[in-house]
N, CA, C and O atoms as a GROMACS GRO file, in nm:
protein
  448
    1UNK      N    1  -3.963   5.509   0.216
    1UNK     CA    2  -3.869   5.400   0.202
    1UNK      C    3  -3.728   5.456   0.213
    1UNK      O    4  -3.703   5.571   0.177
    2UNK      N    5  -3.641   5.378   0.262
    2UNK     CA    6  -3.502   5.419   0.271
    2UNK      C    7  -3.445   5.435   0.131
    2UNK      O    8  -3.502   5.388   0.033
    3UNK      N    9  -3.334   5.502   0.124
    3UNK     CA   10  -3.263   5.517  -0.002
    3UNK      C   11  -3.154   5.410  -0.006
    3UNK      O   12  -3.101   5.372   0.098
    4UNK      N   13  -3.122   5.363  -0.124
    4UNK     CA   14  -3.015   5.264  -0.139
    4UNK      C   15  -2.920   5.310  -0.249
    4UNK      O   16  -2.955   5.394  -0.332
    5UNK      N   17  -2.802   5.254  -0.247
    5UNK     CA   18  -2.702   5.283  -0.350
    5UNK      C   19  -2.689   5.158  -0.436
    5UNK      O   20  -2.663   5.049  -0.386
    6UNK      N   21  -2.708   5.174  -0.565
    6UNK     CA   22  -2.704   5.060  -0.656
    6UNK      C   23  -2.560   5.022  -0.691
    6UNK      O   24  -2.465   5.093  -0.657
    7UNK      N   25  -2.546   4.910  -0.759
    7UNK     CA   26  -2.415   4.861  -0.800
    7UNK      C   27  -2.349   4.948  -0.906
    7UNK      O   28  -2.234   4.926  -0.942
    8UNK      N   29  -2.422   5.046  -0.956
    8UNK     CA   30  -2.363   5.140  -1.053
    8UNK      C   31  -2.272   5.241  -0.984
    8UNK      O   32  -2.209   5.323  -1.052
    9UNK      N   33  -2.265   5.237  -0.852
    9UNK     CA   34  -2.182   5.330  -0.774
    9UNK      C   35  -2.037   5.326  -0.824
    9UNK      O   36  -1.980   5.219  -0.845
   10UNK      N   37  -1.979   5.444  -0.844
   10UNK     CA   38  -1.840   5.454  -0.890
   10UNK      C   39  -1.745   5.482  -0.773
   10UNK      O   40  -1.627   5.511  -0.795
   11UNK      N   41  -1.795   5.472  -0.650
   11UNK     CA   42  -1.714   5.491  -0.530
   11UNK      C   43  -1.645   5.627  -0.525
   11UNK      O   44  -1.530   5.637  -0.482
   12UNK      N   45  -1.715   5.731  -0.569
   12UNK     CA   46  -1.657   5.865  -0.566
   12UNK      C   47  -1.660   5.926  -0.426
   12UNK      O   48  -1.579   6.013  -0.394
   13UNK      N   49  -1.754   5.881  -0.342
   13UNK     CA   50  -1.762   5.930  -0.205
   13UNK      C   51  -1.836   6.062  -0.189
   13UNK      O   52  -1.838   6.116  -0.079
   14UNK      N   53  -1.895   6.115  -0.294
   14UNK     CA   54  -1.964   6.244  -0.285
   14UNK      C   55  -2.080   6.240  -0.187
   14UNK      O   56  -2.110   6.340  -0.122
   15UNK      N   57  -2.145   6.128  -0.176
   15UNK     CA   58  -2.265   6.116  -0.093
   15UNK      C   59  -2.238   6.112   0.057
   15UNK      O   60  -2.315   6.167   0.136
   16UNK      N   61  -2.131   6.048   0.097
   16UNK     CA   62  -2.106   6.021   0.238
   16UNK      C   63  -2.110   6.146   0.328
   16UNK      O   64  -2.181   6.144   0.428
   17UNK      N   65  -2.038   6.252   0.296
   17UNK     CA   66  -2.041   6.368   0.386
   17UNK      C   67  -2.172   6.447   0.382
   17UNK      O   68  -2.196   6.531   0.469
   18UNK      N   69  -2.257   6.420   0.284
   18UNK     CA   70  -2.384   6.493   0.272
   18UNK      C   71  -2.494   6.437   0.361
   18UNK      O   72  -2.593   6.506   0.385
   19UNK      N   73  -2.479   6.316   0.409
   19UNK     CA   74  -2.584   6.251   0.487
   19UNK      C   75  -2.593   6.309   0.627
   19UNK      O   76  -2.496   6.304   0.702
   20UNK      N   77  -2.709   6.365   0.664
   20UNK     CA   78  -2.722   6.425   0.798
   20UNK      C   79  -2.730   6.320   0.909
   20UNK      O   80  -2.725   6.355   1.027
   21UNK      N   81  -2.742   6.193   0.873
   21UNK     CA   82  -2.757   6.086   0.972
   21UNK      C   83  -2.637   5.993   0.979
   21UNK      O   84  -2.642   5.892   1.049
   22UNK      N   85  -2.532   6.024   0.908
   22UNK     CA   86  -2.416   5.935   0.893
   22UNK      C   87  -2.461   5.792   0.862
   22UNK      O   88  -2.414   5.696   0.925
   23UNK      N   89  -2.550   5.779   0.766
   23UNK     CA   90  -2.603   5.648   0.727
   23UNK      C   91  -2.528   5.588   0.610
   23UNK      O   92  -2.556   5.474   0.572
   24UNK      N   93  -2.433   5.662   0.553
   24UNK     CA   94  -2.362   5.616   0.434
   24UNK      C   95  -2.218   5.579   0.471
   24UNK      O   96  -2.148   5.653   0.539
   25UNK      N   97  -2.177   5.462   0.423
   25UNK     CA   98  -2.044   5.411   0.454
   25UNK      C   99  -1.977   5.360   0.327
   25UNK      O  100  -2.045   5.315   0.234
   26UNK      N  101  -1.845   5.368   0.324
   26UNK     CA  102  -1.769   5.311   0.212
   26UNK      C  103  -1.776   5.159   0.219
   26UNK      O  104  -1.791   5.102   0.327
   27UNK      N  105  -1.765   5.096   0.105
   27UNK     CA  106  -1.766   4.951   0.100
   27UNK      C  107  -1.662   4.891   0.193
   27UNK      O  108  -1.548   4.937   0.198
   28UNK      N  109  -1.702   4.789   0.267
   28UNK     CA  110  -1.612   4.721   0.360
   28UNK      C  111  -1.601   4.783   0.497
   28UNK      O  112  -1.544   4.722   0.588
   29UNK      N  113  -1.654   4.903   0.515
   29UNK     CA  114  -1.645   4.973   0.643
   29UNK      C  115  -1.762   4.930   0.732
   29UNK      O  116  -1.877   4.930   0.688
   30UNK      N  117  -1.732   4.895   0.856
   30UNK     CA  118  -1.837   4.860   0.952
   30UNK      C  119  -1.917   4.984   0.987
   30UNK      O  120  -1.866   5.095   0.982
   31UNK      N  121  -2.045   4.964   1.022
   31UNK     CA  122  -2.131   5.076   1.059
   31UNK      C  123  -2.170   5.066   1.204
   31UNK      O  124  -2.168   4.959   1.265
   32UNK      N  125  -2.208   5.183   1.260
   32UNK     CA  126  -2.238   5.194   1.403
   32UNK      C  127  -2.376   5.252   1.423
   32UNK      O  128  -2.419   5.343   1.352
   33UNK      N  129  -2.446   5.199   1.523
   33UNK     CA  130  -2.575   5.254   1.563
   33UNK      C  131  -2.598   5.216   1.709
   33UNK      O  132  -2.589   5.100   1.746
   34UNK      N  133  -2.626   5.316   1.790
   34UNK     CA  134  -2.655   5.292   1.931
   34UNK      C  135  -2.539   5.230   2.007
   34UNK      O  136  -2.560   5.152   2.100
   35UNK      N  137  -2.417   5.263   1.968
   35UNK     CA  138  -2.300   5.209   2.035
   35UNK      C  139  -2.261   5.070   1.989
   35UNK      O  140  -2.164   5.013   2.039
   36UNK      N  141  -2.335   5.013   1.896
   36UNK     CA  142  -2.304   4.880   1.843
   36UNK      C  143  -2.240   4.891   1.706
   36UNK      O  144  -2.287   4.967   1.621
   37UNK      N  145  -2.135   4.816   1.686
   37UNK     CA  146  -2.069   4.810   1.555
   37UNK      C  147  -2.121   4.689   1.480
   37UNK      O  148  -2.136   4.580   1.536
   38UNK      N  149  -2.149   4.708   1.352
   38UNK     CA  150  -2.207   4.604   1.268
   38UNK      C  151  -2.123   4.583   1.143
   38UNK      O  152  -2.051   4.673   1.099
   39UNK      N  153  -2.134   4.465   1.087
   39UNK     CA  154  -2.058   4.433   0.966
   39UNK      C  155  -2.107   4.517   0.847
   39UNK      O  156  -2.224   4.557   0.841
   40UNK      N  157  -2.018   4.543   0.756
   40UNK     CA  158  -2.051   4.620   0.636
   40UNK      C  159  -2.162   4.552   0.558
   40UNK      O  160  -2.168   4.429   0.550
   41UNK      N  161  -2.251   4.632   0.499
   41UNK     CA  162  -2.359   4.578   0.415
   41UNK      C  163  -2.311   4.553   0.272
   41UNK      O  164  -2.377   4.481   0.196
   42UNK      N  165  -2.199   4.611   0.236
   42UNK     CA  166  -2.139   4.590   0.104
   42UNK      C  167  -1.988   4.599   0.119
   42UNK      O  168  -1.937   4.683   0.193
   43UNK      N  169  -1.919   4.514   0.050
   43UNK     CA  170  -1.773   4.522   0.050
   43UNK      C  171  -1.720   4.590  -0.074
   43UNK      O  172  -1.601   4.623  -0.082
   44UNK      N  173  -1.807   4.611  -0.173
   44UNK     CA  174  -1.762   4.659  -0.303
   44UNK      C  175  -1.788   4.806  -0.332
   44UNK      O  176  -1.711   4.869  -0.404
   45UNK      N  177  -1.896   4.862  -0.275
   45UNK     CA  178  -1.928   5.001  -0.303
   45UNK      C  179  -1.997   5.064  -0.184
   45UNK      O  180  -2.036   4.994  -0.090
   46UNK      N  181  -2.012   5.195  -0.187
   46UNK     CA  182  -2.078   5.266  -0.079
   46UNK      C  183  -2.218   5.209  -0.056
   46UNK      O  184  -2.282   5.160  -0.149
   47UNK      N  185  -2.263   5.215   0.068
   47UNK     CA  186  -2.395   5.164   0.101
   47UNK      C  187  -2.462   5.253   0.204
   47UNK      O  188  -2.396   5.330   0.274
   48UNK      N  189  -2.594   5.242   0.214
   48UNK     CA  190  -2.674   5.318   0.309
   48UNK      C  191  -2.737   5.220   0.407
   48UNK      O  192  -2.797   5.121   0.366
   49UNK      N  193  -2.724   5.248   0.535
   49UNK     CA  194  -2.784   5.165   0.639
   49UNK      C  195  -2.931   5.204   0.652
   49UNK      O  196  -2.961   5.316   0.694
   50UNK      N  197  -3.025   5.115   0.617
   50UNK     CA  198  -3.167   5.149   0.624
   50UNK      C  199  -3.212   5.196   0.762
   50UNK      O  200  -3.298   5.284   0.773
   51UNK      N  201  -3.156   5.140   0.868
   51UNK     CA  202  -3.196   5.178   1.004
   51UNK      C  203  -3.153   5.320   1.041
   51UNK      O  204  -3.198   5.373   1.143
   52UNK      N  205  -3.068   5.381   0.960
   52UNK     CA  206  -3.022   5.518   0.985
   52UNK      C  207  -3.072   5.617   0.880
   52UNK      O  208  -3.057   5.738   0.898
   53UNK      N  209  -3.128   5.567   0.773
   53UNK     CA  210  -3.174   5.655   0.664
   53UNK      C  211  -3.312   5.711   0.695
   53UNK      O  212  -3.404   5.638   0.732
   54UNK      N  213  -3.325   5.842   0.678
   54UNK     CA  214  -3.454   5.909   0.695
   54UNK      C  215  -3.500   5.974   0.565
   54UNK      O  216  -3.594   6.054   0.565
   55UNK      N  217  -3.433   5.942   0.455
   55UNK     CA  218  -3.460   6.009   0.327
   55UNK      C  219  -3.449   6.161   0.344
   55UNK      O  220  -3.509   6.237   0.269
   56UNK      N  221  -3.372   6.202   0.442
   56UNK     CA  222  -3.349   6.343   0.477
   56UNK      C  223  -3.475   6.413   0.529
   56UNK      O  224  -3.476   6.535   0.541
   57UNK      N  225  -3.582   6.337   0.559
   57UNK     CA  226  -3.703   6.395   0.618
   57UNK      C  227  -3.665   6.457   0.752
   57UNK      O  228  -3.596   6.396   0.833
   58UNK      N  229  -3.712   6.580   0.773
   58UNK     CA  230  -3.678   6.654   0.893
   58UNK      C  231  -3.558   6.744   0.874
   58UNK      O  232  -3.534   6.835   0.953
   59UNK      N  233  -3.481   6.717   0.769
   59UNK     CA  234  -3.359   6.793   0.742
   59UNK      C  235  -3.369   6.878   0.615
   59UNK      O  236  -3.345   6.998   0.617
   60UNK      N  237  -3.406   6.812   0.503
   60UNK     CA  238  -3.403   6.876   0.372
   60UNK      C  239  -3.525   6.837   0.290
   60UNK      O  240  -3.601   6.748   0.328
   61UNK      N  241  -3.543   6.904   0.177
   61UNK     CA  242  -3.656   6.876   0.088
   61UNK      C  243  -3.628   6.767  -0.014
   61UNK      O  244  -3.715   6.731  -0.093
   62UNK      N  245  -3.507   6.714  -0.013
   62UNK     CA  246  -3.472   6.603  -0.101
   62UNK      C  247  -3.356   6.525  -0.039
   62UNK      O  248  -3.283   6.577   0.045
   63UNK      N  249  -3.340   6.401  -0.082
   63UNK     CA  250  -3.229   6.320  -0.033
   63UNK      C  251  -3.099   6.381  -0.082
   63UNK      O  252  -3.077   6.397  -0.202
   64UNK      N  253  -3.014   6.416   0.012
   64UNK     CA  254  -2.890   6.483  -0.022
   64UNK      C  255  -2.793   6.393  -0.097
   64UNK      O  256  -2.718   6.442  -0.182
   65UNK      N  257  -2.793   6.263  -0.068
   65UNK     CA  258  -2.706   6.171  -0.140
   65UNK      C  259  -2.742   6.170  -0.289
   65UNK      O  260  -2.655   6.175  -0.375
   66UNK      N  261  -2.872   6.162  -0.318
   66UNK     CA  262  -2.918   6.161  -0.456
   66UNK      C  263  -2.887   6.293  -0.526
   66UNK      O  264  -2.857   6.295  -0.645
   67UNK      N  265  -2.895   6.402  -0.452
   67UNK     CA  266  -2.871   6.534  -0.511
   67UNK      C  267  -2.727   6.550  -0.559
   67UNK      O  268  -2.702   6.622  -0.656
   68UNK      N  269  -2.631   6.485  -0.492
   68UNK     CA  270  -2.490   6.503  -0.528
   68UNK      C  271  -2.432   6.387  -0.608
   68UNK      O  272  -2.320   6.397  -0.656
   69UNK      N  273  -2.506   6.279  -0.622
   69UNK     CA  274  -2.454   6.160  -0.691
   69UNK      C  275  -2.436   6.187  -0.841
   69UNK      O  276  -2.533   6.221  -0.910
   70UNK      N  277  -2.314   6.172  -0.892
   70UNK     CA  278  -2.291   6.201  -1.034
   70UNK      C  279  -2.344   6.094  -1.129
   70UNK      O  280  -2.353   6.117  -1.249
   71UNK      N  281  -2.379   5.976  -1.077
   71UNK     CA  282  -2.428   5.869  -1.164
   71UNK      C  283  -2.569   5.825  -1.130
   71UNK      O  284  -2.616   5.722  -1.179
   72UNK      N  285  -2.637   5.901  -1.046
   72UNK     CA  286  -2.777   5.874  -1.010
   72UNK      C  287  -2.799   5.731  -0.958
   72UNK      O  288  -2.894   5.664  -0.998
   73UNK      N  289  -2.711   5.687  -0.869
   73UNK     CA  290  -2.727   5.551  -0.815
   73UNK      C  291  -2.786   5.550  -0.674
   73UNK      O  292  -2.795   5.444  -0.613
   74UNK      N  293  -2.826   5.665  -0.621
   74UNK     CA  294  -2.896   5.672  -0.493
   74UNK      C  295  -3.045   5.677  -0.524
   74UNK      O  296  -3.098   5.779  -0.569
   75UNK      N  297  -3.112   5.565  -0.501
   75UNK     CA  298  -3.251   5.548  -0.543
   75UNK      C  299  -3.336   5.493  -0.429
   75UNK      O  300  -3.281   5.440  -0.332
   76UNK      N  301  -3.468   5.503  -0.438
   76UNK     CA  302  -3.555   5.446  -0.335
   76UNK      C  303  -3.532   5.295  -0.323
   76UNK      O  304  -3.517   5.225  -0.424
   77UNK      N  305  -3.530   5.246  -0.200
   77UNK     CA  306  -3.511   5.105  -0.172
   77UNK      C  307  -3.647   5.037  -0.157
   77UNK      O  308  -3.713   5.058  -0.056
   78UNK      N  309  -3.690   4.958  -0.254
   78UNK     CA  310  -3.823   4.896  -0.248
   78UNK      C  311  -3.837   4.796  -0.133
   78UNK      O  312  -3.949   4.757  -0.099
   79UNK      N  313  -3.728   4.754  -0.074
   79UNK     CA  314  -3.733   4.661   0.039
   79UNK      C  315  -3.751   4.730   0.173
   79UNK      O  316  -3.767   4.662   0.275
   80UNK      N  317  -3.749   4.862   0.175
   80UNK     CA  318  -3.763   4.938   0.298
   80UNK      C  319  -3.858   5.057   0.278
   80UNK      O  320  -3.816   5.172   0.283
   81UNK      N  321  -3.984   5.026   0.254
   81UNK     CA  322  -4.085   5.129   0.233
   81UNK      C  323  -4.133   5.180   0.368
   81UNK      O  324  -4.174   5.102   0.454
   82UNK      N  325  -4.126   5.313   0.388
   82UNK     CA  326  -4.165   5.374   0.514
   82UNK      C  327  -4.243   5.502   0.490
   82UNK      O  328  -4.230   5.565   0.384
   83UNK      N  329  -4.323   5.540   0.587
   83UNK     CA  330  -4.401   5.662   0.577
   83UNK      C  331  -4.318   5.783   0.620
   83UNK      O  332  -4.212   5.769   0.680
   84UNK      N  333  -4.369   5.900   0.586
   84UNK     CA  334  -4.306   6.024   0.630
   84UNK      C  335  -4.296   6.027   0.783
   84UNK      O  336  -4.192   6.066   0.838
   85UNK      N  337  -4.401   5.987   0.850
   85UNK     CA  338  -4.403   5.987   0.997
   85UNK      C  339  -4.294   5.895   1.054
   85UNK      O  340  -4.225   5.933   1.149
   86UNK      N  341  -4.280   5.776   0.998
   86UNK     CA  342  -4.176   5.684   1.045
   86UNK      C  343  -4.037   5.743   1.026
   86UNK      O  344  -3.953   5.733   1.115
   87UNK      N  345  -4.014   5.804   0.913
   87UNK     CA  346  -3.883   5.864   0.884
   87UNK      C  347  -3.855   5.983   0.975
   87UNK      O  348  -3.743   6.001   1.022
   88UNK      N  349  -3.958   6.063   1.000
   88UNK     CA  350  -3.943   6.180   1.088
   88UNK      C  351  -3.913   6.135   1.231
   88UNK      O  352  -3.826   6.193   1.297
   89UNK      N  353  -3.983   6.034   1.279
   89UNK     CA  354  -3.956   5.981   1.413
   89UNK      C  355  -3.815   5.925   1.423
   89UNK      O  356  -3.748   5.942   1.525
   90UNK      N  357  -3.769   5.858   1.318
   90UNK     CA  358  -3.631   5.808   1.317
   90UNK      C  359  -3.532   5.923   1.326
   90UNK      O  360  -3.433   5.914   1.399
   91UNK      N  361  -3.556   6.030   1.252
   91UNK     CA  362  -3.466   6.146   1.257
   91UNK      C  363  -3.457   6.200   1.399
   91UNK      O  364  -3.348   6.232   1.446
   92UNK      N  365  -3.570   6.209   1.466
   92UNK     CA  366  -3.570   6.260   1.604
   92UNK      C  367  -3.499   6.164   1.699
   92UNK      O  368  -3.433   6.207   1.794
   93UNK      N  369  -3.512   6.035   1.675
   93UNK     CA  370  -3.443   5.936   1.757
   93UNK      C  371  -3.292   5.941   1.735
   93UNK      O  372  -3.215   5.932   1.830
   94UNK      N  373  -3.252   5.956   1.610
   94UNK     CA  374  -3.109   5.961   1.578
   94UNK      C  375  -3.042   6.088   1.628
   94UNK      O  376  -2.921   6.090   1.651
   95UNK      N  377  -3.120   6.194   1.645
   95UNK     CA  378  -3.066   6.324   1.687
   95UNK      C  379  -3.144   6.375   1.810
   95UNK      O  380  -3.215   6.475   1.800
   96UNK      N  381  -3.131   6.307   1.925
   96UNK     CA  382  -3.211   6.343   2.043
   96UNK      C  383  -3.183   6.483   2.098
   96UNK      O  384  -3.267   6.539   2.169
   97UNK      N  385  -3.069   6.540   2.067
   97UNK     CA  386  -3.034   6.673   2.118
   97UNK      C  387  -3.078   6.785   2.026
   97UNK      O  388  -3.058   6.903   2.056
   98UNK      N  389  -3.138   6.751   1.914
   98UNK     CA  390  -3.179   6.852   1.817
   98UNK      C  391  -3.330   6.875   1.826
   98UNK      O  392  -3.407   6.781   1.846
   99UNK      N  393  -3.370   7.000   1.810
   99UNK     CA  394  -3.511   7.034   1.802
   99UNK      C  395  -3.548   7.044   1.654
   99UNK      O  396  -3.488   7.122   1.580
  100UNK      N  397  -3.645   6.965   1.613
  100UNK     CA  398  -3.689   6.964   1.474
  100UNK      C  399  -3.812   7.053   1.458
  100UNK      O  400  -3.902   7.053   1.541
  101UNK      N  401  -3.812   7.129   1.350
  101UNK     CA  402  -3.929   7.210   1.317
  101UNK      C  403  -4.038   7.119   1.263
  101UNK      O  404  -4.013   7.003   1.229
  102UNK      N  405  -4.159   7.171   1.255
  102UNK     CA  406  -4.268   7.096   1.194
  102UNK      C  407  -4.231   7.065   1.049
  102UNK      O  408  -4.158   7.141   0.985
  103UNK      N  409  -4.279   6.954   0.999
  103UNK     CA  410  -4.250   6.919   0.861
  103UNK      C  411  -4.316   7.018   0.766
  103UNK      O  412  -4.427   7.065   0.789
  104UNK      N  413  -4.244   7.048   0.660
  104UNK     CA  414  -4.290   7.146   0.561
  104UNK      C  415  -4.228   7.109   0.427
  104UNK      O  416  -4.150   7.014   0.420
  105UNK      N  417  -4.260   7.181   0.321
  105UNK     CA  418  -4.197   7.153   0.192
  105UNK      C  419  -4.045   7.170   0.192
  105UNK      O  420  -3.977   7.117   0.104
  106UNK      N  421  -3.990   7.241   0.289
  106UNK     CA  422  -3.844   7.258   0.294
  106UNK      C  423  -3.776   7.151   0.379
  106UNK      O  424  -3.654   7.141   0.378
  107UNK      N  425  -3.855   7.070   0.453
  107UNK     CA  426  -3.793   6.967   0.536
  107UNK      C  427  -3.844   6.826   0.506
  107UNK      O  428  -3.814   6.732   0.579
  108UNK      N  429  -3.922   6.811   0.399
  108UNK     CA  430  -3.970   6.677   0.362
  108UNK      C  431  -4.012   6.674   0.216
  108UNK      O  432  -4.094   6.754   0.172
  109UNK      N  433  -3.955   6.579   0.142
  109UNK     CA  434  -3.993   6.564   0.001
  109UNK      C  435  -4.137   6.515  -0.013
  109UNK      O  436  -4.194   6.522  -0.121
  110UNK      N  437  -4.197   6.464   0.096
  110UNK     CA  438  -4.336   6.422   0.092
  110UNK      C  439  -4.431   6.542   0.080
  110UNK      O  440  -4.545   6.526   0.038
  111UNK      N  441  -4.384   6.660   0.116
  111UNK     CA  442  -4.469   6.781   0.121
  111UNK      C  443  -4.463   6.863  -0.007
  111UNK      O  444  -4.528   6.968  -0.014
  112UNK      N  445  -4.391   6.821  -0.106
  112UNK     CA  446  -4.379   6.898  -0.232
  112UNK      C  447  -4.508   6.896  -0.309
  112UNK      O  448  -4.517   6.955  -0.416
   0.00000   0.00000   0.00000
């Protein structure tokens, strides 16, 4: 499932630069995917675009936004439940110029 940012967000911005998929945006900021600009998903606090979130599968062993969040408001999004395979394929689609290693405990929290 994608990760989401709850309303407890204090807008510190710690999460945004940690996302390997640029899936995190400040409140009110439009987001981009595939050359298309889209309206902000939240006007009040940072948000994660589900279509760009891979839960860091293929990159890290844990969601980097959650690892740096000082108030623990980066949590699983129950409205966007996805498998490891779906998230891994999304990572490869989002980064077509990158070669991804096989999934392992260091590149997927599903493998822990």
